[in-house]
N, C-alpha and C positions, 0 to 999 in steps of 0.2 A: 801428275801431269790432267789428269781428267778433272777435276776440278778447277785447274786455269782455265781449260779449255772453254768448260762449262760457263765460268764465271765471264770470258771473253764473247760466247754467245749473246751471253743476257746484255754486255755493256752495246752490241752490234745492235740487237732487236732495238736497243730503246734509242739509240742515232738514229736509225733506221728509220723510227718514226715520223721523227724531225725533219730528217731530210728530204725524207719521200712528200711531206707537205708542202716543202719549199719547192722543189722538182716540178710535181705536179701541178700546182699554183703559177706556176712559172711559163706554163705552155699555152692558153687560152689568150694570156697575154703577148704571144712570143707571135700566136698565131694571129691575133688581130693587127699586129702591126706590119708581119707581111703582106698581111691583105690590102691595110691602110698604104702602106708602099707603094706596092703593084698598082693601085688607082691613080693616086698621084704621079706617079710613072709615066702611065699611059695618058695620063692630061697633061704633061710637060711637053711627050713625043707629039701631041696634037696642035702642040704650037707653033706656028711661022717659023717663029729661031728657035729650033731646037737647041735647047745647052748645053753644054759640054762640061759633064758631070767625072771629074778623076777618078771619082769610085764604081763607075759604068763598064771605064773603059776597057776592053776586050783586048788583049795582047798576045802575042806569041810567048809561051811559057818557058823560058830560058834561064829565068831565075825564080825557085819554088818556095818559098817559105811554109813549113809546117810546124800549127801549134798541137803539140801532144799532151794531154789531159791524163797523166798518171796519177797514182798513188802515193804518200809518202812513204806509206809503210806495207808490209806485206803479211802475210798469212790471210791470202783470200785465194785462193786456190790458183786459177788460170786465170784472173782478173787482168793480172796487170800480161802475162804473158801472152796470151788473145790477142791481145792492142798493140804488143810488140811485133809478133808477126804478120800483122796488118799493115803495119807500119814499112815493115821490111820489105811487105810486096810492094806496097806503093813506090817505093824509093826505086825497086829493081822495074820498075814498072817506067819510070822515068830516070833511068841512067845516064839518060844524054844531057841534062837537065843540071845545074847547079841549084843546091837542096841545102838548105836552114832548118835547123831544128829550134823551136822555142820551148822547153820542155817547161811544162807545170805539172811540179809533183818528183820526189828525190828518186824515185823509181826510175821512171824515164831519164833522169839526167843522167843518174848512176850508168845505167843500160846503156845508151847511146853513146856516152863520152867514154866509156872501155871499148867500143868498138871503132872510137877514132871518127865519128863523124862529127860535123860542124855545129855549134851550139850558138844559134844568136845572140841566147839568153836564156835565165835560169831563175824559177820561181818555185822556190822550197816553203813549206809550211803555209801555204793560202788555202790549200785545196781542201783541207779537214774544216773550216769556219769561210767559205766563199763568202766574199765581200764585193760589190760591186764596184767601188773603188779601185780596189785588184784589177777589175777586165777589165775597166774605164784606161787604166794605165797598159794594159796589155794592147788593149784595143788601136789606142793611140801610139802608140809604136809604131802596129802595122800598117796604119792608116799613114802615116810620114813616110814609111819606107815604099809603100805602093805610092805615092803621088810621087817621090822624089826617083821613083820607076828601078829603085834599089830589088825588088820583087816584081814577078812579072803575075802573079798568081799565089793566094794566103788559103791554106787548106786546115782543115781543123778534125782531129782524130779524135774519138772520144767512146767511153764504153757508155750506153744510155740507158738507164733504169726501164725496164721493162715489167719483170715481176719482180717478186721477192727469189724465186729458185732459179732466173734467169734474167741476162742483160743483152742487147744488140749491141756490134759494134757499128759506129759510123764514122765516115768517113764525108767532110762536104766542105765543100767549097764557098768561103766567105769574103774574099775578093776576087776580082771586082762581085758584085753585088748581081748576084743572078735573080732576077724576080720571077715569079712562077706565071705561065702562060695561063692568058684568059679560057676556061672552058665557056663553052656552046652554052650551057645550062646558066648559067653564072652571068648575071646583069651587072653591068659596070657603075657602078656608084657614083651619081653624080653630085660632087662635093661642091658648098659656097665657100671660097678663098679667101681671107684677110689679108693675105699675101700672095704673090704667088707661088705656080706648084712649083717653079724651078730654088727658088726659095725657100721652100717648105724641104725640098728636096737636100738640099745639102746642112738642113740640119739632121731629117728623121735618118741619113744613109750612115751617118758618125755613130749614131744612136743602134742602129739596126746591128751595127758591125760587135758593139757593147754587150747589146742582149743576147749576142750569137755567143761569145766567150762567157757569159755572165751563166748564162743557160749551160754550157756543158761542162760548169765546174758543178752547178747545181744535181746535174744526169749525174757526174760520175762519182760524185760524193755517197751519192743514192746505191747508184751500182755496185762499189764497193763494200759498201757498210751489207747489202743483202747476201754478196759472194763472202763476204767473210763469215758471217749469220752462218750460209752453208758449209763454209768450211768446216768450222768450231765444230759444228753441230757431227757434223762428218769423224771429226776428229775424237771428239766425248764417244761416240760408236764404238770408233775403233780402239779407244784405250779402253773403253766395259770389256771387250772382246780378251784384251790383252790381259783385262786381271781376272779375268775366268780362267783364259787357257794357265796363265802363272800359280792360279790358287790352286787350280786342278791338280797340276803338277805338283807343289806342296804336299797335297793333301796324300799324292801315291810317293812321295819321298816319304815323308815321315808315317806312311803304311807301312814301307815296308821295312824304316828303320825299326816299329814297336815290332814287326814279324822275327826280324832277324835277333833282335833282344829276346825275344819269348822264345826262339829256338836254343840259344846259348843257354839260356836259364836253366830249358827241358833238359838239355843236351849233360848240363852240371850235374844238372838232379840223378840222371839217369847214371853216369858215371860213377857220383857215390855211392849209389845203390849197389 
């Protein structure tokens, strides 16, 4: 078992390096995307005819959609259980609303299906090797449901990669798109538009949702391999302690048997004498 856990640790360490590069590489693009989106939205708001964009419409949250990004496999310590506890707390806080879960990952799907939660969809086998096409498919579904007013808000629950030893639980709203507030020390960038700000927003807002889901998948798989590497390292150390205890116990039993046999031989020799 110790050899198996050591091998699993090495595999997760190798996968973590690649996943970490992708996750960290997506952050600057996502941050710049948010800044550009905010500047374009402010420019559109300054127009005389303010555009009516469905993805920015804020409604009372009577029907909530939650996208849960878990893993397909376990053996990663409290990676999934902490995520499920946060999700359960969110559900309890919104007990008055109708809530559906879009499960990305087998563990999340199985956990909430067993407990009778309503699943709007499931995506198994895509989180290990995240692809932008999968994120786009999920985003299109969420956007369509939001535009048709089937849901009033879309949230995203995920483990984000922090360090090799820890991850951070994140629960953020994806729809309606929340633009960051303009800080006083930041100067708004004045763009030269080849098309209207409204037209740009209609293209950028769906891309923003796609990127949020894709980035969540990248962050999740990075955090998962980090958690699994830590869990397998701990398992290997525990296996070493068990081996040491069993070896010590075996030596004691063997020593007792040898001592007993010597006593029997000496006793027999003394009886013959």
